[in-house]
N, C-alpha and C positions, 0 to 999 in steps of 0.2 A: 504494500500500500504506500510505500515511501514516495513522497512527492519530490521529484528531482530538484525543483526550485527550492523547496524547504531544506532538503538534505544538504545543499551547498551552503546555506546560510546558518544552519543550526549545528551545534556540536553533536557528535554521535550519541552521547549519553542522553541528550534532550530528545533526539529523534527516536531513540529506543524507548524512552518513557512514553512518548506520544503513541508509538506503535503498540505498546503494551495496553494503553488505555483503549485504543481503537479496537484491538482484538476482541475484547469482551463487550463491545457496545454495538447496538443497532441504532443507526442514525437515520431518521426520516429525511434529512437534508443531505445525505450521502457525504458527510464530512466536508462540506464546502468550505468551512472555516479553515481547515488544514490544507485542502487541495488548492485553495486560492492564495496560498502563501500568507494567510491571516489578513487578507484584504477584505474578505466578505464575512465579517464577524457580526453576530447579533449584538445588539447594544446591551451592555451589562456593566455593573459597578461593583467593585470589591468592597465589601463591608466588614472585612476582617473576621468573618465566620469561616471556619475551615471548609465546610461542605456546601456553602451557598454563596451566590452572588445576588445582587438585586437585578432583576430583569427589567430593562428599560423598554422592551418591546411590549406593546399593549395587547396584542392578539393572543389570548390564551390558547386558542385552538391551533395556532401555528406550531407549537412546540410541545412535545410530550414530556419535556424535562422541566416545564414551568409548574410552579406550585404557588397558589394564592393562600397566604397565611397572615392573619392579623392585619389585613389591609395593605399588605406588601406582596408584590409579585416576585417570587424567588426563582432563580435558575439553579437546577440540580445537575446540569450536564457535566459529567466528570472532565470531558475534554475542554469545554469552555472555562471551567473553573481552573484547570491546569494552565491554560493559556493566560488567563487573567492574573493568576497568582505567581506563576514562574516566569512568564514572558512579559508581564506588565502590559498586556494589550487588551 
């Protein structure tokens, strides 16, 4: 699944971690965030919770990883969380 564009820009250990996350995941968007070189990312904000981001997309039906909790839309996508927390994107 390695994206040649990403593989050139990212260290091998980061690519391996991303590939490990992708292996166990079914993505309805076919991992467009990774395949696009992180140019096509859903909007999210890191709120310093280990397993969540705040999802800034408003369409709940659009993503199976969104969770509405206490008036806040959260993102639970392991790949998107990794990208936000490790790559700061």
